[in-house]
C-alpha positions in Angstrom: 26.3 54.5 32.7 30.0 54.1 32.2 31.3 54.6 28.7 33.0 51.2 28.8 29.5 49.6 29.1 28.4 51.2 25.9 28.4 49.3 22.6 32.0 48.2 22.1 31.5 46.8 18.5 33.5 49.6 16.8 36.5 49.0 19.1 36.2 45.2 18.7 36.1 45.5 14.9 39.1 48.0 14.9 41.1 45.6 17.1 40.3 42.7 14.8 41.5 44.7 11.8 44.6 45.8 13.7 45.4 42.2 14.6 45.1 41.2 10.9 47.3 44.1 9.8 49.9 43.3 12.5 49.9 39.6 11.5 50.4 40.5 7.8 53.2 42.9 8.8 55.0 40.2 10.8 54.8 37.8 7.9 56.1 40.4 5.5 58.9 41.6 7.8 60.1 38.2 8.9 62.3 37.9 5.8 63.7 41.4 6.0 66.9 42.1 8.0 66.7 44.7 10.7 62.9 44.4 11.2 63.1 42.8 14.7 61.7 45.8 16.5 58.8 46.1 14.0 57.9 42.4 14.6 58.2 42.8 18.4 55.9 45.8 18.4 53.4 44.0 16.2 53.4 41.0 18.5 52.8 43.2 21.5 50.0 45.0 19.7 48.3 41.7 18.8 48.4 40.6 22.4 47.0 44.0 23.6 44.2 43.9 21.0 43.2 40.4 21.9 43.0 41.4 25.6 41.0 44.5 24.7 38.5 42.4 22.7 38.1 40.0 25.5 37.6 42.8 28.1 35.2 44.7 25.8 33.0 41.6 25.4 32.8 41.2 29.2 32.2 44.9 29.9 34.0 44.7 33.2 35.7 47.4 35.2 38.9 46.1 33.7 37.7 47.1 30.2 39.0 50.6 30.5 42.4 49.4 31.6 42.6 46.9 28.7 41.6 49.6 26.3 44.2 51.9 27.6 46.8 49.2 27.3 45.6 48.5 23.7 45.9 52.2 22.9 49.4 52.3 24.3 50.5 49.2 22.4 48.9 50.4 19.1 50.6 53.8 19.5 54.0 52.2 20.0 53.4 49.9 17.0 52.3 52.7 14.8 55.3 54.8 15.6 57.6 51.9 14.8 55.8 50.9 11.6 55.8 54.5 10.4 59.6 54.4 10.3 59.5 52.0 7.4 58.5 52.4 3.8 57.1 48.8 3.3 53.5 48.7 2.3 52.7 46.2 5.1 54.2 48.6 7.7 52.1 51.5 6.3 48.9 49.4 6.5 49.8 48.2 9.9 50.4 51.8 11.2 47.1 52.9 9.7 45.2 50.0 11.3 46.9 50.9 14.7 45.8 54.5 14.4 42.2 53.5 13.6 42.2 51.1 16.6 43.5 53.9 18.8 40.7 56.2 17.6 38.0 53.6 18.2 39.2 52.7 21.7 39.6 56.4 22.6 36.1 57.1 21.4 34.7 54.3 23.6 36.6 55.6 26.6 35.5 59.2 26.2 
């Protein structure tokens, strides 16, 4: 049995929390000058998390690819958000790191 056919609930929940944190970060950063990259990485992360959720619910062969893309997007977003001292960025980075861990656990 492939690990991507195992119970994906933890990764789905982590992705949902990551999406929420990224959306809050975008909202908080939209009024701050110089936060364009942060917003861009959050938007990419949201898209990757949504794709990961959809793939995990289908449990297809593409699930592993979607999870890896989610991990990559979350990692890039976390790195960017960790550059900033704003509370929304800190929470976003933490949610991204949690999402990475959940997806990696499902893939292992």
